[in-house]
N, C-alpha and C positions, 0 to 999 in steps of 0.2 A: 891827286888820286884819292887821298884820304877823305877830302871833302866830298868827292863823288860817291865813295862808299857810304859815308855818313848819311848823305841825302837819300841813297837807295834804301838804307836800313830804316830811316824814319818813315819813308813812304810805305814800306811793308808793314810796320807796326800800326800805322794809321789805318791801313786797309783791314787788318785783322780786327781792330777795335770797332771799326764801323760795321763789321759783319756780325758782331755779337748783339742780340736784341737788348735794348735798355729795359731795366726793371721798372714796371709802371709805378707811378706814385700812388700811395694809398688814397682811396676815395675819401672825401671829407665826410665827417659824421653829420648826417642830416637829421638824425633823430632828435626830437625835442628833449632838452634836459629835463630830468625828473625834478619837480620842485621839492624843496625840503619840507619835511613834515612840520606842521605848525607846532610851536612850543608854547605851552600854557604860560602866560605871563603871571607875574606875582599878583597883579590886580585884575587878571582876566580881561585885559583890554583888547585882546584879539582871540577870544574864545572860539574854537572851531570844533564842532562835533566830528571828530575823526573816526568815531565808531558808530555803527548802526545800533538801533534799538535791539537789545538782546532777544534772541529768538524765542526764549521762554517767557517773555514779558507778558504776553496775553494768554499763556497756557493756564488751563484751569488748575486751581489749587487741589492738593490731595484731598480725598474725601475726609470731611471733618475739620480740615485746616483752613484758616482764614486766608483770603487772597491778600497779598501784601505788595504786589507789583502791578502797576497799571500803565498802559499806554493809550487806552481808550476805554470808555465805559458804555455799557448797554443801558440806556435810559429810556424812560417813557416821556417823550417830549423833546423839544428842540434845544436842549441845554448843552452848552459848551463852556470850556474853561480857557481863558486867555492867560498865558504865563509869560513872565519876563525873567531872564537869567542874567547873572553876572554883576548886577548892581548892588547897592544903589549907585547911580552916577550923579555927580554934583550938579550938572546942568540938564541932562536929558530926563532924568527921573522926575524932577518937579514939573517939567513941561508935560510929561505923560500923565502925571497925576491930575493935572488940570483938565486934560482931554477926557479922562475917565470920569471926573467929577461932573463935567458938563453933560455927559450922557448918562449919568447915574448908574454906572455899571461897576462891578468889582472884579479885580484880577488877583493873580497870585504871583508873588515876587520870590524867586529862588535866589537868595543873596549870598554873595561871597563874604566871608567873615572879615577880611581886611577892609572891604568897602563899608561894612557895617560899622566897624570901629572908626572909620574916617568920617562917616556921615550919619551919626546917630540921630540927628534931628530929622533927617529925611525918613529914616526908619520909623520914627514916632509918627510922622505925618502919614506914612503909608497905613499904619494901623489905625490912626484916628479917623481916616476916611473910609474904613471898612474893608480894606484889602487883607489878604492873607500873606503872612511871611513864612518863609521856608528855608531849609538848610541846603546850601550848594557848595559846601566845603570852605576851608579857610583861604586857600591860595590857588584853587582850581587845578590840582594835579589829577593824573589818571589813577583813581583809587584802586582799580582792579589789580594793579601791579605792585601795590604797596603792602607792607606788613600790617598786621592787626594793630600794633601800637601806633604806626604812622596814620592809619585810617582813623583810629580813635582820636588822635590829636586833632586831625583836620575837622572832624565832625563836632567834637566836644567844644573846641575853642569857638567855633561858629555858633553852636547851640547857646553857649554862655554869653557870647557877644550880643546875640539877638535879644535874649532875656534882659541883659543889662541896658540895652538901648530903648526897649519899648515895653518891657514887662510881660511879654507874651512868649509862651513856650511853643516852639515850632513842633508840628505834628507830622510833617512830611519832609522828604528830602529828594533831591535829584542829583545823581552823581555826574560830575563833569564828563562830557562826551558820552553820557549814557553807559559808562563803563563801570559795572558793579556786578560781581559774580552772584550766583544764586545763594551761595553760602554767606557772602557778605551781606546780602539783603536780609536774610533770616537773622543774622547776628545783629545788624543795626536795628531791626524791629524788636529784638529782645532787649537791647541796651537802652534805646530811647523811645521805643514804641513807634518808630518811623515806618510809614508806608513809602514805597519808592514810586514816585510819579515820573514817568517818562513822557512820551508824546507820540502822536500819530500824524501831526501836521507840522512840517518843517519847511519854512520858506527859504532856508539857507541864507538868512539875512546877514550872518557873519561873513559870508563869502561874497555875495552879490550885494554890494552897497548901493541899492537902487530902490527908492520908495515904491515905484510903480510895480517892479518885480515882486517885492514883498507882498503888496496888496493883492496882486493877481494870484499868486501861489496860495495864499491863505483862503481867498474866496473860492478858489477852484477845489481845494482839498477838504474843506471843513464839512463835517457831517454831524448829526446829533451824537453827543457823547464824546466829541473830539477834545483832545488836550493839545492846544496850539502853542508851539514853541516859538519864542522870539527873544530878542536881547535889547534891553533898554540902555545898554552902554553905547549903542550905535545911533547916531543922529538920524540916519536914513530910515531906520526902523521906526523911530518915534515920528518922523515926518509922515510915514505911511499909515499911522494908526487912525487918524480921523476918517479917511475914506474907507479903510479896512473895516473899522467898527461899524460905520454907517452902512456899508455894504452888507455886513452880516446881519445887522438889525433889519434891513430891508428884506432879507431872505427869511425873516421870522425867527432867527436864533435869539436865545436868551442867555445872558452871561451869569455864571456862578463861579465861586472859587473852586479850586481843585478838591478841597475837603468836602465841599457841598456836592460836587459831582460824584465823588467816590461814595458818598452816602446814598446817592440815587441809584447806584449800580445794581443791576439785577442779573441773575444768571440767564444765560442765553437759553431760550426754550429748546427742548430736544427736537432734533430733526425728525419729521414724520417718516415712518418706515415705508419703504417703497412696496406697493402692492404687487405681488408676483403675478406675472402674466399666466393666464390659464393654459394648462397643457393641452396640446393638440391631440385629438383622437386619431391614432394611426389609420384606422379604417376609413374615417372621413377624409383624411389627407390623401390616402391612396385613391379614393373615389374621385376626389377633386382633381387629381392629376390624370385620371383616365380620360381619354377623349370621348366626348359624347357621341353616341351612335348616329350616323348620318342616315336620313331616310333614303330608301332604295328608289332609284330612278325608274319610273314605269317604262316598259318596253312598248314603243309605238309600233302598231301594226301598219304595214304598208297599205296605202289606199288602193282599192281595186281600180 
């Protein structure tokens, strides 16, 4: 009897449990994970421009004030500046210098101070072959978020390292990631006389390591007065340069250093004022809207 009651009880419990709807399992997270933000390496081996060119980079300077920030120049003629960031690189930069030498063109190298200290002979070669050297910070941090003392150390150490390596004082700088506030730009100009050179052509060669992509993006976007961004620390970028440079030369472009391009910059001509449309004469407008009188239809007399 006890066994029978136990069996009945178990059946009742099972029936109640079966009648309660099961809680659905959570749906799997199908969203793609957000990739981590790139971290600037000490030697800038994976430099990634995580910030766009500042919105005021091309804004006209205040009346009477010199322009100190450039992303593109207004020039008379097909002149462009080819620039390379984050080097010098022990293997890639010498290859690139040979390509430039063969084509008798000059470029601008925005150099990281740590790399300058590591490869001073390459820096000397860059200057000896007529290229421009410029400041790109000591260790490639985001300067816009740093204290004044921290920014000073980054720029001064690199400034001094470039002079020690080649005897040339840099005149321009480029902040890593393009991140430099308007106040910082004015301050750096006052401290070192630096003009801030950004860019208007970015092939994203730090991200897309493909020579064909780098070439196509540069050829597509370059216009007279362009400042072309690229990185000589990446083999694929240097691999792209022969066809890229030859393609730009075939289009008629001429290469100069950034400082030479800045010296050519001219103010944009003022936009012509729009000629106001003549005001309509209300009387003539009313007359034009009135229907023209229709000729009266002659009444035909019936024939006799």
